Biopython code that builds the backbone (N, CA, C, O; Angstrom):
import numpy as np
from Bio.PDB.StructureBuilder import StructureBuilder

atoms = [
    (1, "UNK", "N", (32.184, 24.262, -24.555)),
    (1, "UNK", "CA", (31.448, 24.398, -23.304)),
    (1, "UNK", "C", (30.990, 23.051, -22.876)),
    (1, "UNK", "O", (30.465, 22.296, -23.694)),
    (2, "UNK", "N", (31.166, 22.706, -21.604)),
    (2, "UNK", "CA", (30.722, 21.398, -21.114)),
    (2, "UNK", "C", (29.362, 21.529, -20.389)),
    (2, "UNK", "O", (29.043, 22.511, -19.719)),
    (3, "UNK", "N", (28.620, 20.471, -20.587)),
    (3, "UNK", "CA", (27.322, 20.437, -19.931)),
    (3, "UNK", "C", (27.470, 20.009, -18.440)),
    (3, "UNK", "O", (28.269, 19.131, -18.114)),
    (4, "UNK", "N", (26.729, 20.614, -17.607)),
    (4, "UNK", "CA", (26.816, 20.183, -16.164)),
    (4, "UNK", "C", (26.169, 18.761, -16.109)),
    (4, "UNK", "O", (25.292, 18.378, -16.884)),
    (5, "UNK", "N", (26.706, 18.041, -15.109)),
    (5, "UNK", "CA", (26.282, 16.618, -14.899)),
    (5, "UNK", "C", (24.811, 16.597, -14.558)),
    (5, "UNK", "O", (24.353, 17.308, -13.664)),
    (6, "UNK", "N", (24.068, 15.765, -15.288)),
    (6, "UNK", "CA", (22.677, 15.679, -15.009)),
    (6, "UNK", "C", (22.393, 14.977, -13.730)),
    (6, "UNK", "O", (22.867, 13.863, -13.503)),
    (7, "UNK", "N", (21.633, 15.604, -12.895)),
    (7, "UNK", "CA", (21.303, 15.003, -11.601)),
    (7, "UNK", "C", (19.878, 14.453, -11.681)),
    (7, "UNK", "O", (18.913, 15.211, -11.778)),
    (8, "UNK", "N", (19.764, 13.144, -11.639)),
    (8, "UNK", "CA", (18.441, 12.588, -11.648)),
    (8, "UNK", "C", (18.076, 12.164, -10.200)),
    (8, "UNK", "O", (18.705, 11.304, -9.584)),
    (9, "UNK", "N", (17.058, 12.807, -9.732)),
    (9, "UNK", "CA", (16.678, 12.517, -8.356)),
    (9, "UNK", "C", (15.719, 11.294, -8.369)),
    (9, "UNK", "O", (14.858, 11.142, -9.235)),
    (10, "UNK", "N", (15.927, 10.471, -7.381)),
    (10, "UNK", "CA", (15.059, 9.367, -7.209)),
    (10, "UNK", "C", (13.818, 9.878, -6.520)),
    (10, "UNK", "O", (13.883, 10.719, -5.623)),
    (11, "UNK", "N", (12.721, 9.373, -6.941)),
    (11, "UNK", "CA", (11.449, 9.838, -6.225)),
    (11, "UNK", "C", (11.416, 9.274, -4.793)),
    (11, "UNK", "O", (11.831, 8.146, -4.526)),
    (12, "UNK", "N", (10.919, 10.092, -3.923)),
    (12, "UNK", "CA", (10.869, 9.699, -2.451)),
    (12, "UNK", "C", (9.779, 8.649, -2.372)),
    (12, "UNK", "O", (8.752, 8.726, -3.046)),
    (13, "UNK", "N", (10.039, 7.666, -1.525)),
    (13, "UNK", "CA", (9.056, 6.638, -1.222)),
    (13, "UNK", "C", (8.029, 7.159, -0.319)),
    (13, "UNK", "O", (8.375, 7.774, 0.689)),
    (14, "UNK", "N", (6.766, 6.962, -0.599)),
    (14, "UNK", "CA", (5.703, 7.314, 0.217)),
    (14, "UNK", "C", (5.208, 6.030, 0.984)),
    (14, "UNK", "O", (4.739, 5.066, 0.378)),
    (15, "UNK", "N", (5.330, 6.070, 2.257)),
    (15, "UNK", "CA", (4.874, 4.898, 3.032)),
    (15, "UNK", "C", (3.533, 5.211, 3.657)),
    (15, "UNK", "O", (3.292, 6.288, 4.201)),
    (16, "UNK", "N", (2.654, 4.192, 3.550)),
    (16, "UNK", "CA", (1.338, 4.393, 4.080)),
    (16, "UNK", "C", (1.352, 4.417, 5.682)),
    (16, "UNK", "O", (2.269, 3.897, 6.318)),
    (17, "UNK", "N", (0.366, 5.000, 6.226)),
    (17, "UNK", "CA", (0.310, 5.066, 7.724)),
    (17, "UNK", "C", (0.298, 3.557, 8.233)),
    (17, "UNK", "O", (0.942, 3.267, 9.241)),
    (18, "UNK", "N", (-0.392, 2.648, 7.577)),
    (18, "UNK", "CA", (-0.382, 1.307, 8.031)),
    (18, "UNK", "C", (1.073, 0.685, 8.033)),
    (18, "UNK", "O", (1.439, -0.010, 8.981)),
    (19, "UNK", "N", (1.836, 0.931, 7.033)),
    (19, "UNK", "CA", (3.154, 0.470, 6.948)),
    (19, "UNK", "C", (3.960, 1.010, 8.055)),
    (19, "UNK", "O", (4.726, 0.266, 8.666)),
    (20, "UNK", "N", (3.832, 2.328, 8.371)),
    (20, "UNK", "CA", (4.598, 3.011, 9.425)),
    (20, "UNK", "C", (4.280, 2.421, 10.718)),
    (20, "UNK", "O", (5.192, 2.216, 11.520)),
    (21, "UNK", "N", (2.992, 2.109, 11.015)),
    (21, "UNK", "CA", (2.504, 1.559, 12.203)),
    (21, "UNK", "C", (3.140, 0.182, 12.363)),
    (21, "UNK", "O", (3.673, -0.125, 13.430)),
    (22, "UNK", "N", (3.095, -0.632, 11.353)),
    (22, "UNK", "CA", (3.672, -2.019, 11.461)),
    (22, "UNK", "C", (5.197, -1.959, 11.615)),
    (22, "UNK", "O", (5.782, -2.783, 12.318)),
    (23, "UNK", "N", (5.820, -1.016, 10.978)),
    (23, "UNK", "CA", (7.274, -0.871, 11.108)),
    (23, "UNK", "C", (7.627, -0.446, 12.540)),
    (23, "UNK", "O", (8.630, -0.945, 13.051)),
    (24, "UNK", "N", (6.902, 0.414, 13.214)),
    (24, "UNK", "CA", (7.087, 0.801, 14.543)),
    (24, "UNK", "C", (6.874, -0.411, 15.518)),
    (24, "UNK", "O", (7.597, -0.560, 16.504)),
    (25, "UNK", "N", (5.901, -1.231, 15.218)),
    (25, "UNK", "CA", (5.632, -2.404, 16.028)),
    (25, "UNK", "C", (6.760, -3.364, 15.960)),
    (25, "UNK", "O", (7.167, -3.948, 16.964)),
    (26, "UNK", "N", (7.285, -3.537, 14.735)),
    (26, "UNK", "CA", (8.446, -4.419, 14.506)),
    (26, "UNK", "C", (9.650, -3.894, 15.222)),
    (26, "UNK", "O", (10.387, -4.662, 15.840)),
    (27, "UNK", "N", (9.878, -2.559, 15.155)),
    (27, "UNK", "CA", (11.042, -1.921, 15.818)),
    (27, "UNK", "C", (10.929, -2.065, 17.358)),
    (27, "UNK", "O", (11.946, -2.163, 18.045)),
    (28, "UNK", "N", (9.767, -2.076, 17.861)),
    (28, "UNK", "CA", (9.552, -2.277, 19.273)),
    (28, "UNK", "C", (9.886, -3.759, 19.707)),
    (28, "UNK", "O", (10.379, -4.010, 20.806)),
    (29, "UNK", "N", (9.601, -4.665, 18.823)),
    (29, "UNK", "CA", (9.842, -6.050, 19.089)),
    (29, "UNK", "C", (11.252, -6.477, 18.946)),
    (29, "UNK", "O", (11.796, -7.125, 19.840)),
    (30, "UNK", "N", (11.917, -6.112, 17.767)),
    (30, "UNK", "CA", (13.304, -6.568, 17.489)),
    (30, "UNK", "C", (14.281, -5.463, 17.578)),
    (30, "UNK", "O", (15.465, -5.760, 17.416)),
    (31, "UNK", "N", (13.960, -4.224, 17.812)),
    (31, "UNK", "CA", (14.822, -3.124, 17.935)),
    (31, "UNK", "C", (14.922, -2.385, 16.654)),
    (31, "UNK", "O", (14.763, -2.950, 15.572)),
    (32, "UNK", "N", (15.206, -1.027, 16.784)),
    (32, "UNK", "CA", (15.171, -0.113, 15.601)),
    (32, "UNK", "C", (16.187, -0.541, 14.517)),
    (32, "UNK", "O", (15.874, -0.577, 13.327)),
    (33, "UNK", "N", (17.376, -0.853, 14.962)),
    (33, "UNK", "CA", (18.468, -1.154, 13.895)),
    (33, "UNK", "C", (18.051, -2.420, 13.119)),
    (33, "UNK", "O", (18.148, -2.475, 11.893)),
    (34, "UNK", "N", (17.603, -3.394, 13.839)),
    (34, "UNK", "CA", (17.254, -4.605, 13.124)),
    (34, "UNK", "C", (16.021, -4.451, 12.206)),
    (34, "UNK", "O", (15.956, -5.029, 11.122)),
    (35, "UNK", "N", (15.057, -3.658, 12.676)),
    (35, "UNK", "CA", (13.845, -3.409, 11.834)),
    (35, "UNK", "C", (14.183, -2.576, 10.685)),
    (35, "UNK", "O", (13.625, -2.793, 9.610)),
    (36, "UNK", "N", (15.063, -1.624, 10.811)),
    (36, "UNK", "CA", (15.523, -0.760, 9.657)),
    (36, "UNK", "C", (16.185, -1.599, 8.653)),
    (36, "UNK", "O", (15.912, -1.448, 7.462)),
    (37, "UNK", "N", (17.078, -2.515, 9.067)),
    (37, "UNK", "CA", (17.764, -3.362, 8.082)),
    (37, "UNK", "C", (16.705, -4.265, 7.365)),
    (37, "UNK", "O", (16.703, -4.393, 6.141)),
    (38, "UNK", "N", (15.858, -4.848, 8.140)),
    (38, "UNK", "CA", (14.840, -5.818, 7.577)),
    (38, "UNK", "C", (13.913, -5.067, 6.503)),
    (38, "UNK", "O", (13.573, -5.606, 5.449)),
    (39, "UNK", "N", (13.562, -3.847, 6.856)),
    (39, "UNK", "CA", (12.618, -3.062, 6.056)),
    (39, "UNK", "C", (13.318, -2.223, 5.014)),
    (39, "UNK", "O", (12.650, -1.583, 4.202)),
    (40, "UNK", "N", (14.596, -2.200, 5.003)),
    (40, "UNK", "CA", (15.387, -1.373, 4.157)),
    (40, "UNK", "C", (15.086, 0.108, 4.263)),
    (40, "UNK", "O", (14.860, 0.806, 3.275)),
    (41, "UNK", "N", (15.095, 0.563, 5.536)),
    (41, "UNK", "CA", (14.854, 1.886, 5.895)),
    (41, "UNK", "C", (16.091, 2.424, 6.671)),
    (41, "UNK", "O", (16.972, 1.673, 7.090)),
    (42, "UNK", "N", (16.100, 3.735, 6.830)),
    (42, "UNK", "CA", (17.103, 4.373, 7.761)),
    (42, "UNK", "C", (16.570, 4.296, 9.136)),
    (42, "UNK", "O", (15.360, 4.383, 9.348)),
    (43, "UNK", "N", (17.508, 4.123, 10.151)),
    (43, "UNK", "CA", (17.081, 4.088, 11.492)),
    (43, "UNK", "C", (16.449, 5.429, 11.855)),
    (43, "UNK", "O", (15.474, 5.463, 12.607)),
    (44, "UNK", "N", (16.983, 6.532, 11.337)),
    (44, "UNK", "CA", (16.467, 7.848, 11.713)),
    (44, "UNK", "C", (14.978, 7.936, 11.228)),
    (44, "UNK", "O", (14.172, 8.614, 11.866)),
    (45, "UNK", "N", (14.637, 7.294, 10.169)),
    (45, "UNK", "CA", (13.267, 7.346, 9.724)),
    (45, "UNK", "C", (12.298, 6.711, 10.743)),
    (45, "UNK", "O", (11.195, 7.200, 10.990)),
    (46, "UNK", "N", (12.757, 5.646, 11.290)),
    (46, "UNK", "CA", (11.905, 4.994, 12.378)),
    (46, "UNK", "C", (11.842, 5.881, 13.584)),
    (46, "UNK", "O", (10.789, 6.002, 14.211)),
    (47, "UNK", "N", (12.933, 6.498, 13.921)),
    (47, "UNK", "CA", (12.983, 7.388, 15.105)),
    (47, "UNK", "C", (12.036, 8.566, 14.870)),
    (47, "UNK", "O", (11.300, 8.948, 15.779)),
    (48, "UNK", "N", (12.042, 9.133, 13.700)),
    (48, "UNK", "CA", (11.191, 10.261, 13.306)),
    (48, "UNK", "C", (9.732, 9.865, 13.439)),
    (48, "UNK", "O", (8.931, 10.589, 14.031)),
    (49, "UNK", "N", (9.391, 8.700, 12.877)),
    (49, "UNK", "CA", (8.057, 8.205, 12.899)),
    (49, "UNK", "C", (7.530, 8.032, 14.331)),
    (49, "UNK", "O", (6.407, 8.418, 14.653)),
    (50, "UNK", "N", (8.397, 7.430, 15.188)),
    (50, "UNK", "CA", (8.078, 7.174, 16.514)),
    (50, "UNK", "C", (7.786, 8.523, 17.246)),
    (50, "UNK", "O", (6.812, 8.667, 17.985)),
    (51, "UNK", "N", (8.701, 9.497, 16.987)),
    (51, "UNK", "CA", (8.613, 10.798, 17.668)),
    (51, "UNK", "C", (7.294, 11.489, 17.225)),
    (51, "UNK", "O", (6.639, 12.112, 18.060)),
    (52, "UNK", "N", (6.901, 11.398, 15.975)),
    (52, "UNK", "CA", (5.635, 11.999, 15.465)),
    (52, "UNK", "C", (4.514, 11.268, 16.115)),
    (52, "UNK", "O", (3.541, 11.905, 16.518)),
    (53, "UNK", "N", (4.579, 10.018, 16.241)),
    (53, "UNK", "CA", (3.428, 9.265, 16.834)),
    (53, "UNK", "C", (3.246, 9.669, 18.257)),
    (53, "UNK", "O", (2.118, 9.888, 18.698)),
    (54, "UNK", "N", (4.329, 9.778, 18.999)),
    (54, "UNK", "CA", (4.255, 10.190, 20.421)),
    (54, "UNK", "C", (3.710, 11.619, 20.584)),
    (54, "UNK", "O", (2.995, 11.900, 21.546)),
    (55, "UNK", "N", (4.030, 12.482, 19.691)),
    (55, "UNK", "CA", (3.504, 13.863, 19.738)),
    (55, "UNK", "C", (2.015, 13.869, 19.495)),
    (55, "UNK", "O", (1.265, 14.575, 20.170)),
    (56, "UNK", "N", (1.574, 13.047, 18.490)),
    (56, "UNK", "CA", (0.157, 13.031, 18.222)),
    (56, "UNK", "C", (-0.592, 12.396, 19.433)),
    (56, "UNK", "O", (-1.690, 12.857, 19.747)),
    (57, "UNK", "N", (-0.047, 11.359, 20.124)),
    (57, "UNK", "CA", (-0.736, 10.822, 21.224)),
    (57, "UNK", "C", (-0.762, 11.797, 22.356)),
    (57, "UNK", "O", (-1.793, 11.913, 23.018)),
    (58, "UNK", "N", (0.304, 12.508, 22.624)),
    (58, "UNK", "CA", (0.327, 13.480, 23.737)),
    (58, "UNK", "C", (-0.655, 14.616, 23.508)),
    (58, "UNK", "O", (-1.252, 15.096, 24.472)),
    (59, "UNK", "N", (-0.852, 15.071, 22.265)),
    (59, "UNK", "CA", (-1.745, 16.157, 21.950)),
    (59, "UNK", "C", (-3.191, 15.649, 22.166)),
    (59, "UNK", "O", (-4.047, 16.386, 22.656)),
    (60, "UNK", "N", (-3.451, 14.340, 21.781)),
    (60, "UNK", "CA", (-4.831, 13.858, 21.991)),
    (60, "UNK", "C", (-5.092, 13.705, 23.527)),
    (60, "UNK", "O", (-6.220, 13.893, 23.982)),
    (61, "UNK", "N", (-4.042, 13.366, 24.307)),
    (61, "UNK", "CA", (-4.195, 13.249, 25.712)),
    (61, "UNK", "C", (-4.490, 14.600, 26.317)),
    (61, "UNK", "O", (-5.312, 14.696, 27.229)),
    (62, "UNK", "N", (-3.848, 15.638, 25.841)),
    (62, "UNK", "CA", (-4.165, 16.995, 26.334)),
    (62, "UNK", "C", (-5.564, 17.443, 25.971)),
    (62, "UNK", "O", (-6.219, 18.127, 26.757)),
    (63, "UNK", "N", (-6.027, 17.073, 24.802)),
    (63, "UNK", "CA", (-7.358, 17.345, 24.438)),
    (63, "UNK", "C", (-8.366, 16.678, 25.378)),
    (63, "UNK", "O", (-9.361, 17.284, 25.775)),
    (64, "UNK", "N", (-8.091, 15.442, 25.719)),
    (64, "UNK", "CA", (-8.974, 14.746, 26.687)),
    (64, "UNK", "C", (-8.984, 15.401, 28.063)),
    (64, "UNK", "O", (-10.037, 15.491, 28.693)),
    (65, "UNK", "N", (-7.811, 15.866, 28.544)),
    (65, "UNK", "CA", (-7.688, 16.512, 29.810)),
    (65, "UNK", "C", (-8.411, 17.828, 29.775)),
    (65, "UNK", "O", (-9.077, 18.214, 30.735)),
    (66, "UNK", "N", (-8.278, 18.507, 28.675)),
    (66, "UNK", "CA", (-8.996, 19.767, 28.537)),
    (66, "UNK", "C", (-10.528, 19.578, 28.510)),
    (66, "UNK", "O", (-11.246, 20.384, 29.102)),
    (67, "UNK", "N", (-11.025, 18.570, 27.860)),
    (67, "UNK", "CA", (-12.403, 18.278, 27.842)),
    (67, "UNK", "C", (-12.941, 17.903, 29.219)),
    (67, "UNK", "O", (-14.051, 18.280, 29.594)),
    (68, "UNK", "N", (-12.108, 17.134, 29.984)),
    (68, "UNK", "CA", (-12.504, 16.782, 31.309)),
    (68, "UNK", "C", (-12.520, 18.014, 32.197)),
    (68, "UNK", "O", (-13.390, 18.115, 33.061)),
    (69, "UNK", "N", (-11.612, 18.943, 32.029)),
    (69, "UNK", "CA", (-11.506, 20.198, 32.857)),
    (69, "UNK", "C", (-12.800, 20.998, 32.465)),
    (69, "UNK", "O", (-13.489, 21.497, 33.354)),
    (70, "UNK", "N", (-13.114, 21.116, 31.221)),
    (70, "UNK", "CA", (-14.292, 21.914, 30.848)),
    (70, "UNK", "C", (-15.558, 21.333, 31.491)),
    (70, "UNK", "O", (-16.372, 22.065, 32.054)),
    (71, "UNK", "N", (-15.708, 20.011, 31.398)),
    (71, "UNK", "CA", (-16.814, 19.442, 32.003)),
    (71, "UNK", "C", (-16.908, 19.682, 33.509)),
    (71, "UNK", "O", (-17.968, 19.988, 34.056)),
    (72, "UNK", "N", (-15.788, 19.532, 34.130)),
    (72, "UNK", "CA", (-15.721, 19.859, 35.574)),
    (72, "UNK", "C", (-16.126, 21.329, 35.886)),
    (72, "UNK", "O", (-16.856, 21.602, 36.838)),
    (73, "UNK", "N", (-15.634, 22.230, 35.065)),
    (73, "UNK", "CA", (-15.990, 23.654, 35.350)),
    (73, "UNK", "C", (-17.436, 23.971, 35.033)),
    (73, "UNK", "O", (-18.026, 24.839, 35.678)),
    (74, "UNK", "N", (-18.008, 23.314, 34.088)),
    (74, "UNK", "CA", (-19.417, 23.476, 33.762)),
    (74, "UNK", "C", (-20.268, 23.020, 34.944)),
    (74, "UNK", "O", (-21.240, 23.663, 35.340)),
    (75, "UNK", "N", (-19.842, 21.860, 35.494)),
    (75, "UNK", "CA", (-20.607, 21.356, 36.698)),
    (75, "UNK", "C", (-20.504, 22.286, 37.884)),
    (75, "UNK", "O", (-21.455, 22.426, 38.653)),
    (76, "UNK", "N", (-19.364, 22.919, 38.039)),
    (76, "UNK", "CA", (-19.191, 23.864, 39.129)),
    (76, "UNK", "C", (-20.096, 25.089, 38.864)),
    (76, "UNK", "O", (-20.724, 25.581, 39.801)),
    (77, "UNK", "N", (-20.180, 25.583, 37.649)),
    (77, "UNK", "CA", (-20.998, 26.738, 37.339)),
    (77, "UNK", "C", (-22.448, 26.415, 37.515)),
    (77, "UNK", "O", (-23.241, 27.286, 37.873)),
    (78, "UNK", "N", (-22.802, 25.213, 37.279)),
    (78, "UNK", "CA", (-24.273, 24.826, 37.373)),
    (78, "UNK", "C", (-24.617, 24.759, 38.851)),
    (78, "UNK", "O", (-25.798, 24.871, 39.177)),
    (79, "UNK", "N", (-23.688, 24.587, 39.756)),
    (79, "UNK", "CA", (-24.116, 24.466, 41.177)),
    (79, "UNK", "C", (-24.571, 25.705, 41.774)),
    (79, "UNK", "O", (-24.949, 25.724, 42.945)),
]
sb = StructureBuilder()
sb.init_structure("model")
sb.init_model(0)
sb.init_chain("A")
sb.init_seg("    ")
for serial, (resi, resn, name, xyz) in enumerate(atoms, 1):
    if name == "N":
        sb.init_residue(resn, " ", resi, " ")
    sb.init_atom(name, np.array(xyz, "f"), 0.0, 1.0, " ", f" {name:<3s}", serial, name[0])
structure = sb.get_structure()
């Protein structure tokens, strides 16, 4: 009986939020492909990080709009 080939998984790299932020700044300056090569990352990783960052920004913008709307409605009710 033969043993199945042992698959040793490499542990996934955990990048700090600061590293991700700096990587995105670099990608903005020199381009995603060049930044990925320089940082030894996949281009898709940078695209995913940028997408997540934009989603977080847009949700905080919505929260600000909602807060402004609530304040406006409270002023209307007070009149």
